[in-house]
Structure formats: C-alpha cells, structure tokens
One Martini backbone bead per residue (centre of mass of N, CA, C, O) as a GRO file, in nm:
protein
  243
    1MET     BB    1  -0.865   0.921   0.892
    2ASN     BB    2  -0.668   0.687   0.926
    3THR     BB    3  -0.417   0.858   0.985
    4PHE     BB    4  -0.525   1.000   1.236
    5ASN     BB    5  -0.577   0.745   1.402
    6ARG     BB    6  -0.285   0.648   1.410
    7ILE     BB    7  -0.163   0.893   1.553
    8VAL     BB    8  -0.332   0.882   1.811
    9ILE     BB    9  -0.261   0.591   1.895
   10ILE     BB   10   0.044   0.630   1.913
   11LEU     BB   11   0.042   0.852   2.132
   12LEU     BB   12  -0.112   0.691   2.348
   13LEU     BB   13   0.086   0.456   2.368
   14LEU     BB   14   0.333   0.621   2.450
   15ALA     BB   15   0.214   0.739   2.708
   16LEU     BB   16   0.154   0.468   2.847
   17MET     BB   17   0.449   0.352   2.830
   18VAL     BB   18   0.555   0.583   3.027
   19LEU     BB   19   0.357   0.632   3.271
   20ILE     BB   20   0.300   0.355   3.399
   21PRO     BB   21   0.593   0.272   3.476
   22LEU     BB   22   0.646   0.527   3.651
   23MET     BB   23   0.416   0.478   3.861
   24LEU     BB   24   0.535   0.192   3.951
   25ILE     BB   25   0.845   0.268   4.006
   26LEU     BB   26   0.785   0.604   4.078
   27PRO     BB   27   0.571   0.713   4.306
   28GLU     BB   28   0.701   0.959   4.449
   29GLN     BB   29   0.755   1.138   4.199
   30VAL     BB   30   0.461   1.143   4.104
   31GLU     BB   31   0.348   1.281   4.354
   32SER     BB   32   0.512   1.542   4.324
   33VAL     BB   33   0.396   1.627   4.052
   34LEU     BB   34   0.101   1.639   4.141
   35ARG     BB   35   0.140   1.850   4.368
   36TYR     BB   36   0.250   2.072   4.185
   37THR     BB   37   0.002   2.092   4.003
   38ALA     BB   38  -0.200   2.162   4.227
   39ASP     BB   39  -0.057   2.422   4.323
   40LEU     BB   40  -0.075   2.570   4.052
   41LEU     BB   41  -0.385   2.575   4.038
   42GLN     BB   42  -0.431   2.727   4.303
   43VAL     BB   43  -0.283   2.985   4.224
   44ASN     BB   44  -0.462   3.054   3.978
   45LEU     BB   45  -0.726   3.076   4.135
   46LEU     BB   46  -0.640   3.304   4.323
   47TRP     BB   47  -0.583   3.503   4.093
   48LEU     BB   48  -0.869   3.499   3.969
   49ASN     BB   49  -1.022   3.592   4.235
   50SER     BB   50  -0.855   3.877   4.256
   51LEU     BB   51  -1.006   3.987   4.042
   52ALA     BB   52  -1.211   4.153   3.880
   53GLY     BB   53  -1.523   4.103   3.768
   54GLY     BB   54  -1.489   4.155   3.457
   55THR     BB   55  -1.219   4.002   3.411
   56GLN     BB   56  -1.309   3.728   3.524
   57ILE     BB   57  -1.535   3.677   3.320
   58LEU     BB   58  -1.361   3.682   3.062
   59ILE     BB   59  -1.176   3.445   3.137
   60ARG     BB   60  -1.400   3.234   3.176
   61LEU     BB   61  -1.510   3.255   2.886
   62ALA     BB   62  -1.249   3.169   2.743
   63LEU     BB   63  -1.228   2.890   2.876
   64ALA     BB   64  -1.508   2.792   2.780
   65ALA     BB   65  -1.448   2.817   2.476
   66ILE     BB   66  -1.214   2.619   2.466
   67ALA     BB   67  -1.372   2.376   2.576
   68LEU     BB   68  -1.589   2.375   2.351
   69ILE     BB   69  -1.399   2.330   2.110
   70VAL     BB   70  -1.283   2.061   2.206
   71PHE     BB   71  -1.554   1.914   2.222
   72LEU     BB   72  -1.642   1.948   1.922
   73ILE     BB   73  -1.401   1.806   1.793
   74GLY     BB   74  -1.442   1.533   1.933
   75LEU     BB   75  -1.735   1.488   1.832
   76LEU     BB   76  -1.672   1.492   1.528
   77LEU     BB   77  -1.472   1.255   1.528
   78LEU     BB   78  -1.670   1.049   1.644
   79ILE     BB   79  -1.879   1.061   1.416
   80LEU     BB   80  -1.684   0.989   1.180
   81GLU     BB   81  -1.613   0.707   1.305
   82ILE     BB   82  -1.904   0.585   1.330
   83VAL     BB   83  -2.016   0.757   1.085
   84ARG     BB   84  -2.035   0.662   0.759
   85LEU     BB   85  -2.011   0.849   0.467
   86HIS     BB   86  -2.197   0.756   0.181
   87ARG     BB   87  -2.181   0.790  -0.140
   88ARG     BB   88  -2.416   0.743  -0.421
   89THR     BB   89  -2.232   0.924  -0.602
   90VAL     BB   90  -2.052   1.018  -0.913
   91ARG     BB   91  -1.853   1.209  -1.096
   92LEU     BB   92  -1.776   1.278  -1.395
   93LYS     BB   93  -1.500   1.364  -1.570
   94ASP     BB   94  -1.659   1.591  -1.760
   95GLY     BB   95  -1.921   1.697  -1.586
   96SER     BB   96  -2.214   1.588  -1.714
   97GLY     BB   97  -2.247   1.401  -1.445
   98GLU     BB   98  -2.388   1.120  -1.271
   99LEU     BB   99  -2.324   0.812  -1.083
  100MET     BB  100  -2.422   0.528  -0.965
  101MET     BB  101  -2.280   0.295  -0.744
  102GLU     BB  102  -2.425   0.019  -0.809
  103GLY     BB  103  -2.306  -0.025  -1.116
  104ILE     BB  104  -1.996  -0.055  -1.087
  105GLY     BB  105  -1.963  -0.337  -0.958
  106GLY     BB  106  -2.110  -0.493  -1.184
  107HIS     BB  107  -1.917  -0.427  -1.417
  108LEU     BB  108  -1.661  -0.543  -1.293
  109ALA     BB  109  -1.760  -0.834  -1.241
  110TYR     BB  110  -1.828  -0.908  -1.534
  111HIS     BB  111  -1.547  -0.858  -1.678
  112ILE     BB  112  -1.364  -1.025  -1.480
  113ASP     BB  113  -1.524  -1.301  -1.505
  114LEU     BB  114  -1.423  -1.345  -1.814
  115LEU     BB  115  -1.169  -1.429  -1.725
  116PRO     BB  116  -0.932  -1.642  -1.698
  117ASP     BB  117  -0.927  -1.815  -1.386
  118VAL     BB  118  -1.193  -1.687  -1.280
  119ILE     BB  119  -1.423  -1.745  -1.013
  120ARG     BB  120  -1.422  -1.483  -0.812
  121VAL     BB  121  -1.574  -1.149  -0.749
  122ARG     BB  122  -1.513  -0.858  -0.518
  123PRO     BB  123  -1.622  -0.543  -0.522
  124GLU     BB  124  -1.491  -0.215  -0.402
  125VAL     BB  125  -1.669   0.098  -0.401
  126GLU     BB  126  -1.564   0.444  -0.352
  127SER     BB  127  -1.671   0.759  -0.305
  128LYS     BB  128  -1.507   1.103  -0.375
  129GLY     BB  129  -1.707   1.255  -0.586
  130LYS     BB  130  -1.473   1.275  -0.847
  131SER     BB  131  -1.408   0.979  -0.747
  132VAL     BB  132  -1.265   0.645  -0.716
  133ARG     BB  133  -1.231   0.363  -0.500
  134VAL     BB  134  -1.061   0.048  -0.567
  135ALA     BB  135  -1.146  -0.299  -0.479
  136LEU     BB  136  -1.020  -0.637  -0.548
  137TYR     BB  137  -1.159  -0.968  -0.488
  138VAL     BB  138  -0.991  -1.263  -0.606
  139GLU     BB  139  -1.063  -1.583  -0.739
  140THR     BB  140  -0.850  -1.852  -0.835
  141GLY     BB  141  -0.664  -2.064  -0.963
  142PRO     BB  142  -0.375  -2.255  -0.875
  143HIS     BB  143  -0.201  -2.194  -1.172
  144VAL     BB  144  -0.145  -1.902  -1.152
  145SER     BB  145  -0.002  -1.593  -1.227
  146VAL     BB  146  -0.007  -1.343  -1.014
  147PRO     BB  147   0.121  -1.094  -1.158
  148GLU     BB  148  -0.029  -1.122  -1.429
  149LYS     BB  149  -0.324  -1.129  -1.321
  150SER     BB  150  -0.315  -0.858  -1.172
  151ALA     BB  151  -0.253  -0.681  -1.421
  152GLU     BB  152  -0.501  -0.766  -1.586
  153ILE     BB  153  -0.721  -0.675  -1.386
  154ARG     BB  154  -0.633  -0.377  -1.364
  155GLU     BB  155  -0.670  -0.307  -1.665
  156VAL     BB  156  -0.970  -0.378  -1.691
  157ALA     BB  157  -1.072  -0.185  -1.468
  158ARG     BB  158  -0.968   0.077  -1.594
  159LYS     BB  159  -1.130   0.061  -1.859
  160VAL     BB  160  -1.412   0.052  -1.735
  161ILE     BB  161  -1.398   0.320  -1.569
  162GLU     BB  162  -1.271   0.528  -1.781
  163GLU     BB  163  -1.395   0.442  -2.068
  164GLN     BB  164  -1.692   0.336  -2.011
  165LEU     BB  165  -1.782   0.527  -1.749
  166GLY     BB  166  -1.614   0.804  -1.703
  167LEU     BB  167  -1.403   0.781  -1.470
  168GLU     BB  168  -1.209   0.841  -1.174
  169VAL     BB  169  -0.914   0.726  -1.028
  170ARG     BB  170  -0.804   0.683  -0.701
  171GLY     BB  171  -0.527   0.581  -0.737
  172GLU     BB  172  -0.481   0.251  -0.685
  173ILE     BB  173  -0.574  -0.052  -0.782
  174LYS     BB  174  -0.693  -0.298  -0.575
  175VAL     BB  175  -0.545  -0.632  -0.570
  176VAL     BB  176  -0.681  -0.945  -0.443
  177LEU     BB  177  -0.551  -1.262  -0.431
  178LYS     BB  178  -0.701  -1.617  -0.432
  179PRO     BB  179  -0.569  -1.902  -0.460
  180LEU     BB  180  -0.638  -2.209  -0.492
  181SER     BB  181  -0.603  -2.513  -0.383
  182TYR     BB  182  -0.475  -2.799  -0.413
  183PRO     BB  183  -0.542  -3.108  -0.435
  184LYS     BB  184  -0.545  -3.369  -0.236
  185VAL     BB  185  -0.292  -3.625  -0.188
  186THR     BB  186  -0.245  -3.928  -0.122
  187ARG     BB  187  -0.022  -4.175  -0.057
  188ALA     BB  188  -0.139  -4.385  -0.252
  189GLU     BB  189  -0.146  -4.199  -0.503
  190ARG     BB  190   0.156  -4.144  -0.510
  191GLN     BB  191   0.246  -4.440  -0.543
  192MET     BB  192   0.090  -4.495  -0.805
  193GLY     BB  193   0.229  -4.265  -0.971
  194ALA     BB  194   0.523  -4.389  -0.932
  195ARG     BB  195   0.476  -4.683  -1.054
  196GLN     BB  196   0.399  -4.636  -1.350
  197PRO     BB  197   0.672  -4.527  -1.470
  198MET     BB  198   0.842  -4.766  -1.361
  199ALA     BB  199   0.700  -4.991  -1.520
  200GLY     BB  200   0.764  -4.879  -1.803
  201ALA     BB  201   1.073  -4.890  -1.772
  202VAL     BB  202   1.098  -5.196  -1.723
  203MET     BB  203   0.966  -5.293  -1.988
  204SER     BB  204   1.177  -5.144  -2.179
  205GLN     BB  205   1.431  -5.318  -2.023
  206GLU     BB  206   1.381  -5.586  -2.136
  207PRO     BB  207   1.501  -5.863  -2.258
  208ARG     BB  208   1.579  -5.982  -2.568
  209THR     BB  209   1.555  -6.194  -2.798
  210ALA     BB  210   1.718  -6.339  -3.061
  211GLN     BB  211   1.484  -6.328  -3.265
  212ALA     BB  212   1.431  -6.020  -3.230
  213ARG     BB  213   1.716  -5.926  -3.317
  214LEU     BB  214   1.703  -6.054  -3.605
  215GLU     BB  215   1.454  -5.891  -3.706
  216ASP     BB  216   1.598  -5.614  -3.714
  217PHE     BB  217   1.811  -5.722  -3.953
  218ALA     BB  218   1.606  -5.779  -4.147
  219PRO     BB  219   1.487  -5.759  -4.441
  220PRO     BB  220   1.258  -5.633  -4.614
  221PRO     BB  221   0.988  -5.709  -4.770
  222GLU     BB  222   0.893  -5.789  -5.075
  223ALA     BB  223   0.716  -5.707  -5.329
  224PRO     BB  224   0.488  -5.829  -5.522
  225GLN     BB  225   0.494  -5.978  -5.841
  226ALA     BB  226   0.391  -5.988  -6.146
  227PRO     BB  227   0.313  -6.200  -6.379
  228PRO     BB  228   0.412  -6.295  -6.674
  229ALA     BB  229   0.329  -6.264  -6.986
  230SER     BB  230   0.238  -6.420  -7.252
  231GLU     BB  231   0.297  -6.445  -7.587
  232GLU     BB  232  -0.001  -6.460  -7.681
  233GLY     BB  233  -0.091  -6.208  -7.532
  234GLN     BB  234   0.102  -6.009  -7.668
  235VAL     BB  235  -0.003  -6.053  -7.960
  236LEU     BB  236  -0.301  -5.978  -7.905
  237GLU     BB  237  -0.236  -5.693  -7.802
  238ALA     BB  238  -0.104  -5.589  -8.070
  239LYS     BB  239  -0.350  -5.657  -8.272
  240GLY     BB  240  -0.598  -5.685  -8.122
  241PRO     BB  241  -0.908  -5.721  -8.153
  242PRO     BB  242  -1.128  -5.896  -8.305
  243SER     BB  243  -1.361  -5.834  -8.583
   0.00000   0.00000   0.00000
C-alpha cells in the first residue's frame, strides 16, 4: 500500500507541475484544448442520441458500469488508507497454531533490555498473517559502537522470534538506535581538567637539589649484622647444657 501511495502521489505531482504552469503561461492554448475537448464530447453525445433506443440503453449501461467500477476501486483504496486492518494473531512457522500479537513485543523488550548499554527499547510488531514485520527503536549509552550494537540487537531479536516463539520474520528486522548525548562540560570544567595534568607535569619537572642527586648515587644501606658470640658461649654450646 505504501508503494501504491507513492506512485499515485508522484503521478499527481507531475501532472500538477505540468498543467498549472501551462495554464498560467499559455492560457490561450489551454482554452483551445478545452474547447476542442468540449466539442468532441458534444459530437459523441449527438452520436449517442442518434442511436436506436435499445442500443443507446446498452451503451449508457456500459458507461454506468465503468463509472461504478472506478468509484468502487477508489472507495476501496480510500477505506484501506483510512482504516488500517491490524491482525491480532500470527500463524506459527510449523502451522501448529497461532500466537497473540500482544506477547511478541513484550518478549522482545525483555530480552533486548538485558543487553549491556541498552537503556530503553520500544518494539513495533506487525502481523502479516504467516509472518511478522519487526521494527525496534532502542536508546543506548553514548559510548556504544553503533554497528556492533545494531547487529547484536538484530541477532537477539531474530533468535527470540524464530527460535523461541517459532515465528517467521518478513524481510529484515529494522533496528533504529538513538545513543544518548554526552553530558555537557562547562568551560570552567574544561579548564580545570586541563590544568590538573599540566600541574603534575610541572611538579615532575622541578629542579632537584644537589643533596637529592647525591642520594640517588649513594649505595644502599647494609643490613645490620648480628654481634659475634663469645668464646665461652661457643664452648658451652659445644659441651651442651650442664647435667
């Protein structure tokens, strides 16, 4: 229906783009065309009135039937455009039953909301009788990789619909991502953030005193050594404790 609407609108716009400028720029020629058309209609009416009664009635009935068919086609297209018929169920892939449409969007929202960096998801599921058309509108964090997250969401949605629910997807699953904006940083915050690393660099580049440079080359302090044992202690240790 959308394709048909586009074709009709394009044809109408092209006709208006051609006819209206011609009527404004060349009014005399347009008047001549209209007079010729009126004369042609008058000649046809005179011919129709000159026919016998039975033949004239048949021709008028044929014209009325054509007009009725055109009117009914236009009325049907108008009804289809105004009143959208939404199916409330969809047939399972194996044909074993049907599934209510209300539960499909809830399943998709639950599983996609479990993915990391997903803030909010709004699924739109339309039944096509034997298949469904799916569109997902997802809000994510500001630092996500859009192509990777889109592919991940599409794969999760396909598994939920085809493997878990047993349905068939018509066409490609439409995924529309909306990453949130980064928080706004004021000029004062930017200047404070720039001063902090600069201050650290200046402190690391301050000249060192001569005493500090000498300490770098000083040998490490030796570990304290235990005092040597006396000879009397060594003799007592060799003989053992007195009995």
